[in-house]
C-alpha positions in Angstrom: 1.3 -11.0 14.0 -1.9 -12.5 12.7 -3.2 -16.2 13.3 -1.7 -18.2 10.3 -4.5 -20.8 11.0 -7.2 -18.6 9.6 -8.8 -20.5 6.9 -8.7 -17.9 4.1 -5.6 -15.6 3.6 -6.5 -11.8 2.9 -4.6 -11.8 0.4 -3.8 -15.1 -2.1 -2.0 -15.0 -5.2 -1.0 -18.0 -7.3 1.1 -18.2 -10.6 1.0 -15.0 -11.4 3.2 -13.7 -14.3 3.6 -10.1 -15.7 5.3 -8.9 -18.8 5.6 -5.8 -21.2 6.2 -5.6 -24.7 9.5 -3.3 -25.6 9.9 -2.7 -29.2 10.2 -6.7 -30.6 10.6 -8.2 -27.6 8.8 -8.7 -24.4 10.3 -7.9 -20.6 9.5 -10.6 -18.1 8.6 -8.3 -14.6 6.7 -11.2 -12.6 7.2 -15.0 -12.8 4.9 -17.6 -11.5 4.9 -15.6 -8.5 3.0 -17.6 -5.2 1.8 -15.5 -2.3 -0.5 -15.7 0.8 -1.0 -12.9 3.2 -2.9 -13.1 6.5 -5.2 -10.5 7.8 -3.2 -8.5 10.1 0.1 -8.5 8.9 2.7 -6.5 8.0 4.9 -7.4 4.7 7.9 -5.9 3.1 8.6 -6.4 -0.7 12.0 -5.4 -1.4 14.0 -5.2 -4.5 16.5 -3.2 -6.6 14.6 -0.9 -9.2 13.0 -2.1 -11.8 12.5 -5.3 -10.2 8.7 -5.4 -10.5 7.6 -4.2 -6.9 5.3 -1.5 -7.9 4.0 -3.9 -10.7 3.1 -6.2 -8.0 1.2 -3.4 -6.2 -0.7 -2.1 -9.0 -2.1 -5.9 -9.6 -2.9 -6.5 -6.2 -5.5 -3.3 -6.2 -6.5 -4.1 -9.5 -4.8 -1.1 -11.5 -3.0 -3.4 -13.7 -3.7 -7.0 -15.1 -1.6 -9.7 -15.2 -0.8 -12.4 -17.9 -1.5 -15.1 -16.4 -2.1 -16.4 -12.8 -5.3 -15.7 -9.7 -5.3 -12.7 -7.5 -8.1 -13.0 -4.6 -8.5 -10.3 -2.0 -11.1 -10.2 0.9 -12.2 -13.3 -0.8 -12.9 -11.6 -4.0 -11.2 -13.0 -7.3 -10.2 -10.2 -9.3 -10.4 -11.4 -12.6 -14.2 -11.8 -12.4 -14.7 -8.0 -11.5 -14.9 -5.2 -14.6 -13.7 -1.5 -14.0 -16.5 -0.4 -11.8 -16.3 -3.8 -9.3 -12.7 -3.0 -8.7 -13.3 0.5 -8.2 -16.0 -0.5 -5.7 -13.3 -3.2 -3.9 -10.8 -0.2 -3.9 -13.2 2.2 -1.8 -14.4 -0.7 0.2 -11.1 -3.1 1.2 -7.8 -1.6 -0.2 -6.3 1.7 0.7 -3.0 3.2 -1.0 -0.4 5.4 -0.4 2.4 6.6 -3.1 5.5 7.9 -2.9 4.1 11.1 -4.1 1.3 12.1 -2.1 -1.5 12.6 -5.1 -3.3 15.5 -2.9 -5.5 17.9 -4.8 -3.8 21.3 -4.6 -7.5 23.2 -4.4 -8.9 21.2 -1.7 -7.9 21.7 2.0 -6.5 18.5 4.1 -10.1 17.8 5.2 -11.4 17.9 1.9 -9.1 15.5 0.8 -9.1 12.9 3.0 -13.7 13.4 2.8 -14.0 12.8 -1.0 -13.3 9.1 -1.1 -16.3 8.8 1.0 -18.2 11.6 -0.6 -17.7 10.0 -3.9 -18.9 6.6 -2.3 -22.3 8.8 -0.8 -21.0 8.3 3.0 -23.2 11.2 4.9 -20.3 11.4 7.7 -17.4 11.7 5.3 -16.3 15.0 6.9 -16.8 13.6 10.4 -14.9 10.7 9.6 -12.1 13.0 7.6 -11.5 14.6 10.6 -11.6 11.6 13.1 -8.8 10.2 10.7 -6.9 13.4 10.6 -6.6 13.7 14.2 -5.3 10.5 14.6 -2.4 10.8 12.4 -1.4 14.1 14.1 -3.0 16.8 11.9 -5.9 17.9 14.3 -4.9 21.7 13.6 -4.0 21.6 10.2 -7.6 20.3 8.9 -8.3 23.5 6.7 -4.6 24.0 5.4 -4.2 23.1 1.9 -1.6 21.3 0.3 0.8 24.3 -0.3 0.5 25.2 3.3 1.9 21.5 4.6 5.2 20.4 4.8 5.9 16.9 3.0 5.7 15.2 5.8 2.1 16.6 6.8 1.1 15.8 3.3 2.4 12.2 3.3 0.2 12.0 6.7 -3.0 13.3 4.7 -2.3 10.5 2.0 -2.2 8.3 4.4 -5.4 9.4 6.7 -7.1 9.7 2.9 -6.2 6.1 2.4 -7.4 4.8 5.9 -10.5 6.5 6.0 -12.8 3.9 4.4 -11.5 1.7 6.8 -9.9 -0.7 4.5 -8.7 -4.4 5.5 -5.5 -3.9 3.1 -2.9 -0.9 3.1 -0.8 -0.8 0.2 2.1 1.7 0.5 4.6 2.3 -2.7 7.8 3.6 -1.4 5.6 6.3 1.5 8.6 7.8 2.5 10.7 8.0 -0.7 10.3 12.0 -1.1 10.8 12.9 2.6 13.9 13.9 5.0 15.4 11.2 7.4 13.3 12.5 10.6 10.4 13.0 8.8 10.5 9.5 7.0 10.9 7.9 10.6 8.0 9.6 11.8 5.9 7.9 9.1 7.2 4.4 9.4 6.2 4.9 12.8 2.8 6.3 12.2 2.7 3.4 9.5 3.3 0.3 11.8 1.0 2.2 14.5 -1.8 1.9 12.3 -1.3 -1.4 11.5 -1.2 -2.5 15.4 -4.1 -0.4 16.5 -6.6 -1.1 13.3 -5.1 -4.6 12.3 -5.2 -3.3 8.9 -2.8 -5.5 6.8 0.1 -3.7 5.6 1.9 -4.4 2.4 5.1 -2.1 1.5 7.4 -1.3 -1.1 10.9 -0.3 -0.2 14.5 0.1 -0.8 15.3 0.8 3.0 16.0 -2.9 4.4 15.9 -1.4 8.0 12.5 -0.3 7.0 11.8 -3.7 5.5 13.1 -5.6 8.8 10.1 -3.9 11.2 7.7 -6.1 9.4 6.4 -9.5 10.1 7.6 -10.8 6.8 10.4 -9.3 4.0 9.5 -10.7 0.6 12.6 -10.2 -1.8 11.8 -9.5 -5.7 14.7 -10.2 -8.5 14.4 -11.3 -12.1 10.6 -11.5 -11.5 10.7 -14.1 -8.7 10.0 -13.6 -5.1 11.5 -15.1 -2.3 10.8 -14.6 1.5 13.4 -14.1 3.9 13.4 -13.7 7.8 12.7 -10.1 8.9 15.8 -10.4 11.5 18.0 -10.7 8.7 16.6 -8.3 6.3 19.4 -5.7 7.1 22.3 -7.7 6.6 22.7 -6.9 2.6 21.2 -3.9 1.8 19.7 -3.4 -1.7 20.8 -0.3 -3.9 18.4 2.6 -4.6 
């Protein structure tokens, strides 16, 4: 686990609130959320469907904006960045893994992984993409297209793509939700191995409380309010899918 004495956490959230308009009313998704995450930690955000877990992840990477409150990631206040600045932050400091793999079907595995580096004008894009694919166990699948890969292999490509620019923060939204049990377990093992080996901070959304309990911290989101629970006790009451 990361050193809790560090002066500035990698993620700092203060007074964060989020709501959506629905007909003539507003739905409160997040209510006055405060959160600090130290570099290198693994943190699970658990809660029932519709509790705001994915909304919190979207706010963390700047793909959505809060009604009120502040978010700092890697020392940067997201509210001070325009769309280009937020895109630059994601390219440099944040990786994202979704439940759906979002691979481009017309690109091979190595080209999918290299694409973010190419968009950032990195000259060694394919070298780094190959290195990352080998790291996630796909050294023999470099030139296969998504349609030629299993679900687990596609998720490994997505993880490699999220990590190829060596982000300090990896956000994973139900990363095993579309996988069978055996494949899901291998993806869980991979995520925690990469967290340990690289020191990349991992924040994941999951319904799977056994998955959540493997993290350093477990946060429970219910009715827009975030609570922290001991990771060892997270399996005591499973959440509904």
